[in-house]
N, C-alpha and C positions, 0 to 999 in steps of 0.2 A: 684676588678676593675684591668684590665690589666694596665701595665705600660711600656712606652718606655724609654730606657736608658736616663738618664738626660744628658742635654749639659751643659759643662762649658763655660760660657760666660766671655769675658774679662772685661766687664763693665756691673754693675747692673744699668739699667736705671730707673729712677724714675721721671716722669714728663717731663717737657720741656728740659731744659738743665742740663747736669750733667758733671762736670769736670772730664777728664780722662787723666791720664798720659799715653800717647800712645807709644811713642818712645823716647829712649834716651840712653846715655851711662853710664855704671856702672864705678866705679873708676878703675876696673881692665881691662875695654875695651881699646884696643890699636888701635882703629879704627881712621879714619882721619877726623871725623867730625869737621867742622869749623862753619858752619851756622845752626842757630836754626830757623826753620820755625814754626810759630804758625799758627793754623788753627781751623776752626770749621767744623765738618764732620757730615754726617748723621751716626746714631748709627750702621747701618748695615756694616760699613767699620772698626768698632773699632778693630775686631780681626784682620783684615789684618795689620793695622798699629802697632798692638801690637805684632805681630809675631817676634820673635828674629832674624829669617832669614831676614825679611824684614828690621828690624833696623840695622842688619849688612850691607845689601845692599845698604840702604841710606847712612850709615856712610861712606862706601867705596867711595861714590859719594860726600861726603862732607857736608851731612845733618844730623841734629838732628831734630826730630819732636816733638812738643808739641801741644795737641789737646783737643778740648772739644766737646762733642757729642750734637745733638740738633736735633728735628724734622725738616725736610728739610723746610717746610713752616714757621716753627717758627723762622728760621733764620731772617726772615725779621724784627723781634721785638728785635733783638740784636743790640748792639753797636760794630760793627767790627773794630773800630779804634784801631791800634796796631796789627791787624791780618795780615798775608801775604796772606791768602786766605780762601774762604768759598768753601765747597765741599758738595752741596747737593746731592740728589739722582736721580735728573732729570733736563731736560732742562728749564722747566716752572720756578721753584723757582730760578734757577740760572740767568735766564734772568731778573727776577724781582730784584735780587740783583745787577746785572750788571748795570741795568739802575739807581739804587738808588746810587751806588757808582761811576757812570761815567766810567765804564770799557768798553773799545772799543775793537773792533777786535773779532776774532773767539774764542769761549770759549773752552778750552781743553776737551775732553770727553775720558779718558784713558780706560774705560771699561764700559760695560753694564750688565744688567741682567732682564730677563723676570720675569713678575708676574706670579705665579703658585697658585694653591690651594692644600694644603696637606689634606689628608684625612686618617681616619683610614679605614683598609680593608673592614670592615663590611659595613661602610657608602658608600664607593666607590662601592661596589657590589650592593648595593640596588639602587644607583643612575643609575648604568648601566642597571639593570634589568628594569627600569622605562624610559628609554630613555633620561636620563639627562647626560649620560656620556658613553664613550666607553673605554674599557681597553684594552691595547695593550699587557701588560705583568702582573704579579701579583703584580707589584709596580709602573706601570706607566699607564697613560691613558689620555683621553681628556675630559674636560668639555664642553658639548654642551651649549653654552652660550644663545642662543635664547630659548631652552627648559628650561634651569635653570631660565631664567629672567620671562618667562611665569609662571613658578610654583610660584615664588615671587610674581608676579602681581595678582595671585588668592589665595595668603595666604595659599599655600598648606602645610601641616604639614607631618611629617616623618611618623606618623600613617597612612596617606592616601596612602602611596606608598607601592606596594606589596613587600612582603618579608621583611618588617621592623619589624613584630611583634615579632619575635625571638630574637630580639636585644633590650633589656631593655633601652640601653643608647640612642637610636635613638627615641626621643620623642619631641614633640612641634613643633614650626614653622620651616621649612626649610630655612636655611640662611648660608651665608659664613661670618664668623668673619673678620673684617677688622680694620684698624686703623682710627683714627679721620681724616676726610679729610680736616678740617680746619688747622690741624697742621703737618700732617704727608703726606709724599710724596705717599707712597704706597695706603692709603686710598683715596687720590685724584686721582690717575691713576686708581683705581678700578671704580670710577664714570666715568672716560673719557672713559674706555672700555665699561662699561654698556650703557652708553649715546650713544655711537656711534651704538651699536647693536640696542637699542630702537628707535633710530632716523632713521631707515631704512638704516644703512650703510652709513651714512653721519656724518660728525664731527658738533657738536652743535657750532653755530657761531653767534646766534642772540636770541633776546628775544623770538621769536617764538619757537625756538628749546629748549630753557630753559623751557618754559611753557610746551612744550609737554612731556619732559622727567622727570620734576620735580617729578611728583607723584611716579614713580617706583623708582627714586633714593632716595626718602624719605623713602620709605618702606625698601630698602636695609639697610639703616643706622638706622632708629628708631627701628626696630626690635631687634637690638644688645644692646639697652640700653647704658650703659656707656662704652666708647671705649678707648683702650689704645692710646698713642701718639707714641708709638715706635713699629716698626715691630719686634724688638728683643723680646719685652715683649710678644706679641701674640704667637710667635714661641716657646718661652720658655714655655707658658703655654700649648701648644699644646704637645710638647715632654714630658711634665710631666703629661699628660693625664688629663689635666684640661680644662674646658670650653667645647666649641663647638667642633663637630666632623669635621667641615670643616673650614680652616682658609686660608686666603689669605696671601702669604709670597713672598719673593724674592727667585728665584731659587738659588741664591748664597748661602742663608742660608741653604738650603737643602744640596747643594754641600758641603760646609764647614763641616757640621754635617757628611756627608759620608767621606769626606776626613780624618777626626779625628779618623776613624775606626769603627764608628757605622753604622750599616746597619739594622735599625729596621725592623723586619719581618712584622709588622702590618702597616707600613707606605706606602701609596700610593700617588704618585705626579700626579696630574691632571693639564694638560696645557690647559687652556681656548682656545678654538679654535679661539676666537678673544681676543686678550691681548694687553698689553702695555709694551714695553721695558722700563726699567728704565736706561737712560742714565747717568751715574754718571758724572756730569759736574762741573768743577772747574771755579771759578770765582776769578782770580788773583787780588789781591789787592796791590800787590808790585812786583817789578822786580824779587825779589826772589821767590815769590809765583808762577809767570808765569814759570820761569826756573824749578822749583820744579814739576809743573803739566806736563810740557813737558817731563820731566825726566819719570814720571810714566807711560806715554804713550809709550816711545821710548826704554827704556832700557829692554834688554831681560831678565835679571834676575827678574826685577821687574814684567814684563808681565807674567813670569812662576809663579811666587808667588801669582800674582792675581788670576790665574787659581786655584791654590792650594786652595784658599779661595772661588773658586765658581764663580768668576767674568769671563764674556767673553771679552777678549781683543779686541778693535776696530781693524779693517782691517784684520781680519783672520777668516776663517770658520773652521780652523782645530786645533786651539789652545786650544779648550775647550774639554776635555776628560772626560766624565761622568763616575761615579763609578757604575759598574754592570748594572742593568736593572731599576734604578730608574729615570735617566734623559736622555734627548734627546741631542745627539751631534749636530745634524742639526735641526733647528727649522722649519722643513718641516710641511706643514698642519696647521701652526699656523699663523693666521692674525694678522698683526700689525695695530691698530687702531690709527689714528692720535689723537694727544692731542689738546684740545682746547687751545685758548689764556689764559694766566694767569688770566685776568679779567673774562672771562667766567668761567674758572675753580673755582675761587674764590666765584662766584655768584652760581654755581652749589653746591659746598660744603655748602655754607651758608643755601641754600634752603633745601638741604637734611638733615642738622642738625636741621633746624627749624621746 
């Protein structure tokens, strides 16, 4: 079995919420940090806040950070009393939290990341040979969402795709692994993008739309069996060559892997032609939390460090510089699907899991 070089993760995620020491000063640190900001974050941002350069940049601005990780939707079940901010991975769970805690005003969105599908090269080439993907380079391409969803709708297997017979690992039902949509942001956004395509290019906004798209969304989820609650966990499985050959992750996770010096020759990044951007959105719960959130989006050093970890800063098209031929600098040819309301997305996830 082939292996892709392993990825060192800053925090091992098990279940819904795991405490993580994210940023702080050692006894030898001579920084100027004076305020400790306590927050709960989506797991995909743990490496960013654990980066010593981020710790140093925050200390220079007077901040020490302590954080816990959680699935973005699972944050709704937490008691956030005593926290300065919550930092889920998209606007929908952030809006829910803001309503719950009476947070008014615009919610800061320091950076974003589109959802992509990572594939092993053999799998990507078979998809391309069958009209389910197109390849731009040996490491990057486009997933044709309408064709892929049609294959799922008809329960197509890898064995039914021409060219798959010579790859023993390509067997069973064709599907993309994702996270649990009831607890994880990336899993919920996967349903948002798929439902938009299945609904004729219209966002699902009512009971009729839910009824119309539910059968396909249920297939997308139930074929996977037990799902992880963390996008870090499914990405870790993929780079360890475990599990499914197609996995939905954040682009930032791939970019962070590449920035760390790993450029796996077997990795292909497929941008769905219809996807959803994950707008990492802060819910400030205190004045310190709001000031901290605004700093993340405005400070040049922190913006550069966000790029290092694969996040695309808001308000610039040139700040994101991908490594080699794996990632797209400009998201041309990628359609952004609107995200349903939180209530609709919750019901969509419930039906898909049911």
